[in-house]
FIMARMAR-651682 format. One record per residue (C-alpha): x, y, z. Coordinates in steps of 0.25 Angstrom, whole numbers, padded with zeros to 4 digits, always signed. Layout:
% FIMARMAR-651682
XYZ ...
***
This chain:
% FIMARMAR-651682
+0722-0326+0840 +0716-0325+0854 +0706-0333+0861 +0691-0328+0857 +0683-0323+0872 +0676-0336+0877 +0661-0340+0874 +0653-0338+0887 +0638-0339+0889 +0636-0327+0898 +0622-0327+0909 +0619-0315+0900 +0621-0311+0884 +0635-0305+0885 +0635-0302+0870 +0629-0291+0864 +0628-0294+0847 +0630-0285+0838 +0619-0275+0834 +0613-0284+0822 +0598-0288+0821 +0596-0302+0826 +0585-0310+0830 +0586-0314+0846 +0586-0329+0850 +0574-0334+0852 +0571-0334+0869 +0573-0347+0876 +0563-0356+0879 +0568-0357+0891 +0565-0345+0898 +0580-0342+0900 +0588-0332+0890 +0596-0339+0881 +0611-0335+0884 +0621-0335+0873 +0634-0338+0871 +0640-0325+0868 +0652-0320+0863 +0662-0308+0866 +0661-0299+0853 +0673-0291+0857 +0681-0303+0858 +0676-0310+0845 +0679-0296+0839 +0693-0297+0844 +0695-0310+0839 +0692-0309+0825 +0701-0297+0824 +0713-0306+0829 +0709-0317+0821 +0715-0321+0807 +0703-0331+0805 +0689-0323+0809 +0684-0339+0811 +0692-0343+0823 +0685-0335+0834 +0673-0337+0830 +0676-0352+0829 +0682-0352+0844 +0669-0344+0849 +0661-0354+0844 +0670-0365+0848 +0668-0358+0862 +0655-0356+0861 +0651-0371+0860 +0659-0375+0870 +0656-0366+0880 +0642-0370+0877 +0646-0385+0881 +0651-0379+0893 +0640-0373+0898 +0632-0385+0895 +0638-0394+0902 +0639-0384+0914 +0624-0385+0912 +0617-0373+0905 +0606-0380+0898 +0606-0380+0883 +0592-0373+0884 +0602-0361+0886 +0613-0365+0878 +0606-0368+0866 +0602-0354+0864 +0614-0349+0868 +0622-0356+0857 +0613-0348+0848 +0614-0336+0854 +0628-0337+0852 +0628-0342+0838 +0620-0329+0834 +0631-0321+0839 +0641-0329+0833 +0633-0330+0818 +0632-0314+0818 +0644-0309+0821 +0649-0319+0809 +0638-0315+0802 +0644-0300+0803 +0657-0305+0797 +0652-0308+0785 +0639-0298+0784 +0636-0283+0787 +0625-0282+0799 +0616-0276+0791 +0615-0282+0778 +0600-0282+0774 +0602-0295+0765 +0607-0306+0774 +0603-0311+0787 +0608-0323+0798 +0596-0334+0801 +0596-0343+0812 +0588-0355+0808 +0583-0368+0812 +0587-0372+0828 +0596-0359+0829 +0585-0350+0824 +0578-0354+0837 +0590-0350+0843 +0595-0366+0847 +0608-0370+0845 +0615-0383+0851 +0628-0384+0852 +0630-0394+0841 +0619-0388+0831 +0618-0380+0817 +0618-0365+0817 +0607-0365+0806 +0607-0350+0798 +0600-0344+0788 +0606-0334+0780 +0594-0326+0776 +0598-0315+0762 +0591-0307+0752 +0592-0314+0740 +0597-0303+0732 +0610-0303+0743 +0611-0318+0740 +0623-0317+0730 +0630-0305+0737 +0631-0313+0750 +0632-0327+0744 +0648-0325+0748 +0647-0318+0762 +0639-0328+0764 +0645-0340+0762 +0659-0334+0769 +0647-0333+0782 +0644-0348+0782 +0659-0353+0780 +0663-0344+0791 +0652-0349+0800 +0658-0364+0795 +0671-0361+0797 +0667-0356+0811 +0663-0369+0816 +0647-0365+0816 +0638-0378+0810 +0631-0369+0800 +0617-0373+0792 +0615-0363+0785 +0604-0356+0773 +0606-0345+0765 +0592-0340+0760 +0584-0328+0755 +0570-0325+0761 +0564-0331+0748 +0571-0342+0751 +0565-0345+0765 +0553-0344+0760 +0554-0353+0747 +0561-0363+0756 +0553-0362+0768 +0542-0364+0761 +0548-0378+0754 +0554-0386+0768 +0547-0386+0781 +0561-0384+0788 +0566-0371+0781 +0553-0365+0785 +0556-0370+0799 +0569-0365+0800 +0565-0352+0797 +0554-0352+0805 +0565-0351+0816 +0574-0341+0810 +0580-0331+0817 +0589-0318+0812 +0604-0319+0818 +0607-0306+0808 +0603-0298+0798 +0592-0289+0793 +0578-0294+0800 +0570-0289+0788 +0575-0300+0780 +0573-0309+0791 +0559-0306+0793 +0557-0306+0778 +0562-0322+0780 +0552-0324+0792 +0540-0319+0782 +0542-0326+0771 +0542-0339+0781 +0531-0337+0788 +0520-0347+0791 +0511-0338+0783 +0521-0339+0771 +0525-0353+0771 +0521-0365+0781 +0510-0362+0788 +0508-0367+0800 +0498-0378+0797 +0510-0384+0786 +0520-0378+0794 +0516-0387+0807 +0510-0401+0796 +0526-0401+0792 +0532-0400+0803 +0521-0413+0809 +0528-0418+0797 +0540-0417+0801 +0541-0421+0814 +0533-0435+0810 +0543-0438+0801 +0556-0432+0810 +0547-0444+0822 +0547-0455+0811 +0562-0454+0809 +0562-0457+0825 +0555-0469+0825 +0543-0459+0830 +0548-0460+0844 +0558-0450+0853 +0562-0462+0860 +0573-0466+0851 +0585-0473+0859 +0596-0461+0850 +0587-0450+0850 +0587-0437+0841 +0584-0426+0848 +0582-0417+0841 +0573-0425+0830 +0567-0435+0837 +0554-0435+0842 +0552-0427+0855 +0567-0420+0851 +0569-0406+0848 +0563-0406+0836 +0549-0408+0842 +0550-0396+0850 +0555-0388+0839 +0545-0391+0829 +0534-0386+0840 +0541-0373+0841 +0541-0373+0825 +0526-0375+0824 +0523-0366+0836 +0534-0354+0828 +0526-0356+0814 +0511-0358+0822 +0512-0346+0833 +0524-0340+0830 +0530-0343+0843 +0545-0343+0844 +0546-0350+0858 +0539-0363+0862 +0534-0354+0874 +0526-0346+0866 +0518-0359+0864 +0512-0360+0879 +0506-0346+0874 +0499-0350+0864 +0494-0361+0872 +0499-0373+0865 +0510-0376+0876 +0507-0374+0891 +0516-0370+0900 +0523-0383+0906 +0523-0390+0891 +0531-0378+0887 +0539-0382+0899 +0541-0397+0895 +0545-0392+0880 +0555-0383+0884 +0560-0393+0895 +0561-0405+0884 +0569-0394+0876 +0579-0389+0885 +0582-0406+0889 +0585-0408+0873 +0592-0396+0872 +0601-0399+0881 +0603-0414+0877 +0604-0408+0863 +0614-0399+0867 +0622-0410+0875 +0623-0420+0861 +0628-0408+0853 +0638-0405+0866 +0643-0419+0868 +0643-0422+0854 +0649-0411+0847 +0641-0411+0837 +0626-0410+0833 +0617-0420+0839 +0605-0424+0841 +0604-0437+0843 +0606-0444+0857 +0615-0456+0853 +0619-0465+0864 +0631-0462+0862 +0625-0447+0868 +0615-0452+0879 +0625-0458+0891 +0634-0443+0888 +0622-0435+0888 +0615-0441+0902 +0627-0439+0909 +0629-0425+0903 +0613-0424+0908 +0618-0429+0923 +0613-0442+0921 +0619-0452+0930 +0617-0468+0927 +0606-0475+0939 +0605-0490+0943 +0593-0491+0935 +0594-0480+0924 +0607-0475+0917 +0609-0460+0914 +0607-0462+0900 +0593-0468+0901 +0588-0457+0910 +0594-0447+0902 +0587-0452+0889 +0573-0454+0900 +0574-0439+0900 +0578-0438+0885 +0565-0446+0881 +0555-0442+0892 +0559-0427+0884 +0558-0430+0871 +0544-0437+0875 +0539-0426+0881 +0543-0418+0870 +0537-0427+0860 +0524-0427+0866 +0523-0411+0869 +0526-0409+0855 +0516-0420+0849 +0505-0412+0858 +0509-0398+0853 +0510-0402+0839 +0494-0408+0840 +0491-0395+0847 +0498-0387+0835 +0491-0395+0823 +0476-0391+0831 +0480-0377+0830 +0488-0376+0818 +0481-0387+0810 +0468-0388+0816 +0464-0375+0821 +0451-0374+0811 +0446-0386+0815 +0447-0391+0829 +0436-0401+0827 +0424-0407+0835 +0425-0415+0848 +0419-0429+0848 +0417-0433+0862 +0424-0446+0865 +0419-0446+0880 +0416-0434+0892 +0431-0431+0894 +0437-0434+0879 +0432-0430+0865 +0440-0432+0850 +0441-0420+0841 +0449-0422+0828 +0454-0435+0832 +0460-0433+0845 +0455-0435+0859 +0453-0423+0868 +0446-0421+0882 +0434-0412+0884 +0439-0403+0894 +0452-0399+0898 +0449-0404+0914 +0445-0419+0908 +0459-0426+0912 +0457-0417+0927 +0443-0420+0930 +0446-0436+0923 +0461-0439+0926 +0458-0454+0922 +0455-0448+0906 +0470-0446+0907 +0470-0462+0903 +0456-0462+0897 +0459-0454+0886 +0469-0465+0882 +0458-0476+0881 +0449-0466+0874 +0462-0464+0864 +0462-0481+0862 +0446-0480+0861 +0444-0469+0848 +0452-0474+0839 +0448-0462+0831 +0454-0454+0838 +0468-0451+0833 +0476-0446+0847 +0473-0434+0861 +0473-0420+0858 +0486-0412+0860 +0476-0403+0871 +0473-0415+0877 +0485-0421+0879 +0491-0409+0884 +0479-0411+0894 +0483-0425+0898 +0499-0420+0899 +0493-0409+0908 +0485-0418+0916 +0495-0429+0919 +0497-0427+0933 +0484-0433+0936 +0489-0446+0934 +0493-0448+0948 +0491-0460+0958 +0476-0455+0961 +0474-0457+0945 +0481-0470+0945 +0475-0475+0955 +0460-0474+0949 +0454-0483+0945 +0447-0475+0930 +0463-0473+0924 +0467-0489+0928 +0455-0492+0922 +0458-0484+0909 +0473-0488+0908 +0469-0503+0907 +0459-0499+0898 +0469-0494+0887 +0477-0507+0891 +0466-0515+0886 +0462-0506+0873 +0462-0514+0860 +0468-0502+0852 +0479-0492+0855 +0485-0495+0868 +0499-0492+0866 +0495-0480+0858 +0489-0475+0871 +0501-0481+0879 +0511-0473+0871 +0499-0459+0871 +0499-0463+0887 +0514-0461+0889 +0516-0450+0878 +0505-0441+0889 +0513-0444+0901 +0501-0454+0904 +0507-0466+0905 +0518-0463+0913 +0509-0454+0923 +0498-0467+0925 +0509-0478+0925 +0521-0470+0932 +0530-0484+0930 +0529-0480+0915 +0533-0465+0918 +0546-0470+0923 +0549-0477+0911 +0545-0467+0900 +0557-0462+0894 +0567-0471+0900 +0577-0477+0889 +0586-0490+0891 +0600-0486+0887 +0601-0497+0878 +0596-0502+0862 +0589-0512+0866 +0577-0505+0873 +0574-0494+0859 +0563-0486+0867 +0563-0480+0881 +0554-0489+0891 +0542-0484+0890 +0542-0483+0876 +0545-0497+0876 +0534-0502+0883 +0525-0494+0875 +0531-0501+0862 +0528-0514+0868 +0514-0511+0872 +0513-0508+0857 +0520-0520+0853 +0510-0528+0862 +0498-0520+0856 +0502-0525+0841 +0503-0539+0845 +0487-0537+0849 +0484-0529+0837 +0478-0537+0824 +0485-0526+0815 +0499-0531+0820 +0496-0547+0821 +0505-0549+0809 +0519-0541+0816 +0520-0552+0827 +0510-0563+0825 +0514-0573+0833 +0512-0560+0844 +0498-0557+0840 +0495-0571+0840 +0500-0571+0856 +0492-0559+0858 +0479-0565+0855 +0481-0576+0865 +0482-0565+0877 +0470-0565+0885 +0474-0551+0890 +0483-0542+0881 +0481-0530+0891 +0491-0537+0900 +0502-0539+0891 +0501-0524+0888 +0503-0522+0902 +0515-0529+0903 +0520-0521+0891 +0517-0508+0899 +0525-0514+0911 +0537-0523+0905 +0547-0513+0906 +0541-0501+0916 +0550-0504+0927 +0564-0501+0916 +0573-0494+0924 +0568-0495+0939 +0580-0505+0942 +0579-0519+0944 +0571-0528+0935 +0563-0520+0927 +0554-0531+0924 +0551-0535+0939 +0549-0520+0941 +0540-0520+0930 +0531-0532+0934 +0530-0526+0948 +0523-0513+0940 +0514-0521+0932 +0508-0527+0942 +0506-0514+0950 +0501-0511+0938 +0490-0523+0934 +0484-0522+0950 +0481-0506+0951 +0477-0510+0936 +0468-0521+0943 +0471-0533+0932 +0470-0546+0937 +0481-0554+0947 +0482-0564+0934 +0485-0551+0924 +0493-0543+0934 +0503-0556+0937 +0504-0557+0921 +0508-0543+0918 +0517-0544+0930 +0523-0555+0923 +0524-0551+0910 +0533-0538+0914 +0542-0547+0922 +0546-0556+0913 +0545-0547+0900 +0558-0549+0899 +0559-0563+0901 +0554-0570+0888 +0566-0564+0878 +0576-0565+0889 +0573-0580+0887 +0571-0579+0872 +0586-0571+0870 +0594-0577+0883 +0590-0590+0885 +0592-0602+0875 +0577-0605+0873 +0580-0616+0865 +0582-0623+0880 +0570-0631+0884 +0573-0627+0898 +0573-0614+0895 +0561-0613+0888 +0555-0622+0901 +0559-0610+0909 +0553-0599+0900 +0539-0607+0899 +0538-0609+0915 +0541-0594+0917 +0529-0591+0907 +0520-0602+0914 +0510-0599+0904 +0507-0595+0888 +0499-0583+0891 +0511-0578+0900 +0521-0582+0886 +0512-0575+0878 +0511-0562+0887 +0525-0563+0888 +0529-0566+0873 +0522-0556+0866 +0527-0546+0879 +0542-0548+0876 +0538-0546+0861 +0533-0533+0864 +0545-0529+0872 +0556-0533+0863 +0549-0526+0850 +0547-0514+0860 +0561-0513+0864 +0569-0511+0850 +0563-0512+0836 +0575-0519+0832 +0574-0529+0843 +0565-0537+0838 +0568-0546+0826 +0563-0560+0821 +0575-0565+0830 +0570-0560+0842 +0555-0565+0839 +0559-0578+0836 +0566-0580+0847 +0554-0574+0856 +0546-0585+0849 +0554-0597+0850 +0553-0595+0866 +0540-0592+0865 +0537-0604+0858 +0545-0611+0866 +0538-0607+0878 +0524-0610+0872 +0527-0624+0870 +0534-0627+0885 +0522-0620+0891 +0512-0630+0881 +0519-0644+0884 +0517-0637+0899 +0527-0633+0910 +0528-0647+0916 +0534-0652+0905 +0544-0644+0899 +0551-0646+0886 +0562-0655+0888 +0577-0654+0880 +0577-0667+0873 +0563-0665+0869 +0565-0654+0863 +0578-0660+0855 +0568-0672+0851 +0559-0662+0846 +0569-0653+0838 +0575-0665+0830 +0564-0671+0829 +0559-0659+0819 +0573-0657+0814 +0572-0673+0808 +0559-0670+0803 +0565-0658+0795 +0577-0665+0791 +0570-0677+0787 +0561-0668+0776 +0575-0665+0769 +0577-0682+0768 +0588-0680+0781 +0585-0693+0790 +0590-0696+0803 +0602-0703+0800 +0608-0688+0794 +0601-0683+0805 +0608-0689+0815 +0622-0689+0814 +0622-0674+0812 +0612-0670+0826 +0622-0681+0833 +0631-0669+0836 +0621-0658+0840 +0619-0656+0854 +0607-0654+0862 +0608-0640+0861 +0607-0641+0845 +0595-0646+0846 +0589-0637+0856 +0593-0624+0850 +0589-0627+0837 +0576-0628+0828 +0573-0640+0821 +0575-0632+0809 +0587-0627+0812 +0592-0643+0815 +0586-0646+0802 +0593-0636+0795 +0608-0638+0801 +0606-0653+0800 +0603-0652+0785 +0617-0643+0783 +0625-0650+0792 +0622-0665+0784 +0625-0657+0771 +0637-0653+0776 +0641-0667+0780 +0657-0668+0782 +0658-0655+0777 +0670-0649+0787 +0667-0635+0783 +0657-0626+0794 +0643-0627+0790 +0637-0612+0789 +0621-0610+0786 +0612-0599+0787 +0597-0597+0784 +0587-0584+0789 +0579-0591+0799 +0566-0582+0803 +0562-0593+0813 +0574-0587+0821 +0573-0573+0817 +0588-0573+0808 +0598-0580+0800 +0602-0593+0806 +0616-0596+0803 +0620-0612+0807 +0636-0616+0809 +0639-0629+0808 +0655-0632+0812 +0665-0637+0820 +0665-0630+0833 +0678-0621+0837 +0680-0612+0849 +0680-0597+0841 +0667-0602+0833 +0657-0594+0839 +0666-0581+0840 +0669-0585+0824 +0657-0585+0820 +0650-0573+0826 +0663-0564+0822 +0659-0568+0806 +0642-0566+0808 +0649-0552+0815 +0656-0551+0801 +0644-0553+0794 +0635-0543+0802 +0626-0553+0807 +0618-0551+0821 +0617-0565+0829 +0605-0566+0835 +0607-0582+0841 +0618-0592+0841 +0617-0606+0845 +0631-0612+0847 +0630-0628+0848 +0640-0638+0849 +0637-0652+0842 +0643-0665+0847 +0652-0665+0838 +0660-0653+0837 +0653-0644+0826 +0645-0632+0833 +0633-0627+0827 +0630-0614+0827 +0617-0607+0825 +0618-0591+0824 +0605-0583+0818 +0611-0567+0814 +0604-0557+0809 +0608-0545+0800 +0617-0535+0808 +0603-0526+0805 +0594-0535+0812 +0589-0540+0800 +0586-0555+0794 +0596-0560+0785 +0588-0564+0773 +0598-0563+0760 +0603-0575+0755 +0616-0570+0751 +0618-0563+0765 +0616-0577+0772 +0626-0582+0762 +0635-0575+0764 +0634-0577+0781 +0637-0592+0778 +0650-0590+0767 +0656-0581+0778 +0652-0589+0789 +0658-0603+0783 +0671-0595+0777 +0674-0591+0792 +0670-0603+0798 +0679-0613+0788 +0691-0607+0792 +0700-0614+0801 +0705-0599+0804 +0692-0590+0804 +0694-0578+0814 +0686-0570+0824 +0682-0557+0815 +0681-0544+0821 +0669-0538+0823 +0663-0533+0810 +0653-0522+0813 +0654-0509+0819 +0652-0506+0834 +0639-0496+0833 +0637-0483+0841 +0628-0488+0848 +0634-0501+0851 +0645-0492+0858 +0636-0484+0866 +0631-0498+0873 +0644-0502+0876 +0644-0510+0890 +0651-0520+0896 +0649-0535+0895 +0641-0543+0903 +0642-0558+0905 +0636-0567+0914 +0633-0584+0916 +0623-0592+0919 +0623-0608+0918 +0613-0616+0912 +0613-0629+0918 +0603-0635+0911 +0612-0635+0897 +0624-0635+0902 +0630-0622+0899 +0633-0607+0904 +0625-0596+0898 +0633-0583+0896 +0626-0570+0896 +0633-0558+0889 +0630-0543+0889 +0636-0533+0881 +0636-0522+0872 +0632-0525+0855 +0643-0525+0848 +0647-0533+0834 +0656-0546+0835 +0652-0546+0850 +0648-0561+0848 +0662-0564+0843 +0669-0559+0856 +0659-0568+0863 +0662-0580+0855 +0678-0576+0857 +0676-0575+0872 +0669-0588+0873 +0681-0596+0865 +0691-0589+0874 +0684-0594+0887 +0683-0609+0880 +0667-0607+0880 +0657-0613+0869 +0644-0607+0864 +0634-0614+0864 +0621-0602+0861 +0619-0588+0862 +0609-0580+0863 +0613-0566+0857 +0603-0554+0861 +0608-0540+0858 +0598-0530+0865 +0601-0517+0860 +0615-0514+0861 +0616-0523+0871 +0620-0540+0869 +0614-0550+0878 +0621-0562+0875 +0619-0576+0880 +0628-0589+0878 +0626-0603+0880 +0640-0608+0882 +0649-0620+0889 +0665-0623+0889 +0671-0633+0878 +0665-0642+0886 +0652-0641+0885 +0650-0637+0898 +0644-0623+0905 +0654-0614+0910 +0650-0614+0926 +0661-0608+0931 +0665-0592+0935 +0679-0592+0929 +0675-0598+0915 +0664-0588+0918 +0673-0576+0923 +0683-0582+0910 +0671-0579+0900 +0665-0568+0905 +0681-0558+0905 +0680-0566+0888 +0668-0558+0884 +0669-0549+0894 +0684-0547+0888 +0679-0549+0873 +0667-0540+0872 +0670-0525+0881 +0685-0526+0874 +0679-0526+0860 +0683-0514+0852 +0673-0503+0853 
***
């Protein structure tokens, strides 16, 4: 068979279609003429005559056209030219195939493009949505031919979504289903009798089904449901660029409503109707072109319809779009910031235009009477608006005043769309002169000090571009993401979530959410200082250097500019500088060590600084990732807070002493044991085998629980295994008392992995008698606590069975490495420092999270003769940042570069050679 003529994309249309009636493609919004991927009719006819199977020439043609589109895209031809070009090519291809099955002038049959294809938009992986419109009397006669036609399309390789409907079907189904009505509204005749097509258009028009008001309200409900599905935010880590908020569906919704209400075929026609101004139109088209470029890239890279911007694709698309890594900003982070800013802009334009539509469609007959607020603003139908169009030009400070008025008038629901447009248009007035004016500065601080709606106004100010304009340092982090799983939100959205969390500590209706925090909040002399620290704590992300130090400098400048006292300025800057200190201390240091507590208390200085920092830390963690805050992390921070509070109460000149701490916990444990009639003659022999570390790292309740079980065990040589749900520690505590052996930690962690448990904390203490006392705090793989007694029994039985066998071997990880975990693989990093006070070495390990990691760490320790005493397990998104407190087998610190090198090599060898 001869090779078909290659597909080309000429600078002008080179192919003249056969003489049949078609509805032309919609005019491209870009203003440029949409080109078509054309094919040579004579060459195709020659191929069809020569071919034994007519499917093959069409299949080859389709394959070559797709390849040509991909080639042009990679050469830099923009998607907004290629998308309509593919639709034009598909028109010609389908018309050609149709004529192989049906006569050109058939009066009872039409081929109609619907959905996105009806709009003249066809991405590489998109379905070709078709409707066959047929006269009812011809349905039975044409059935066989229609089945052959559709089968041929599938054989050719087209992904076709199709329906066969009569005009009456269209009217009935369109009236019953808004989705069908919308699809029919976008219908475009490809080939067939215009009269039949126009009959369908007539019976599905707004005067027959879905009048403007009903259509608009239904589409609003659709959008609300869609936003709810995507957590009401456009800032998801793996966004859906079509259905998510700010995605292409929002743009399409504007088009649907405009078409239904105005009969507009393009967005540009809305400019003439006064519902868009030229700059808004340009912004919409710029957003659409970027999202089309992105969708075209996803379809091209994956070879299928793919609208989810998954982690797997983000790096590849960033490279394709020309982004390159910088010292402070990865290419993927630069690209995603562009994406988030685009969808945010589109989402805000969408909301403004839908409010304008609502006023034009639903409220046209009742505009409402204005209710004066002051000389510059009034309320109408529950929305705030300017009293005259030049208000912001005459009174620039009103760009902030409007948000203060929203706080002070809870009866007002929001800002009217026409005034939102004026805010957007007058943002350039917020310049250095504006920022240096005392009136805007005073208004901003008044907003921060109001008792209600602080977070809400900051969100609106950010959405309308006022906050980034007033605080340029905030503008730098709008839409900025961090390419990891720890930070679920962009930096600006994270800051606003932190502000929300801080406000909830202040509001009485949320007092039961975190009672400790609400009680502490009541003691703060100036809550607005905490809010300012929350606003600035991550303001310097992405600049390079220490963002805490740089942010503290920015916060100090803000405070001085806004007239805060020296003391308040220093406090806000101190909070920003140390906003990570409390969480890092809790997660990476041994907070049972009195010296750690004493050092931390000296850093706090007084109770007030501790209170402010604790609240900021809790709000920060809860605003970073919804899955990050759990009872375990809450208990860890509270333990550090309480221990520091007690140290401050004792006085910094009277620090906690290790021996005193041991005596206190032993006295409390003895009292608990005596309640169950265990006297000191039985207690002392057991405790003689325990080291000081044991009493420092366990509570009195834990010590009593362990001691009772060990005494009951008596001379039984089998391991002792116990487990209980421990709300105070935020998880299930597993205690193992058994003879020490080199691979014990690796063996236990491999068993826990087989049980699909997540280890939060490990305390490994070898007693003086050759027995080890190992405590693990665990959660289910899902992050949920373990409450079922049957599950706890299963855990105990499995551990006891495996640890009782002298030939027990390490089990391979049982859990699958997820797609997301693979996307964040990174080289393992290991560092060492000496803890001279406690005569041990601290090993810090950073790697990517995956099943069985702690077991591999245990094997590396075993290979190097390293004994583990304590572990701080921290999973930060897709990263593990674990800290291990170790000695050699003689309980001496490593303290030797050669030992460091050997252990680092063993750890890297174990972790970076794991099967991926």
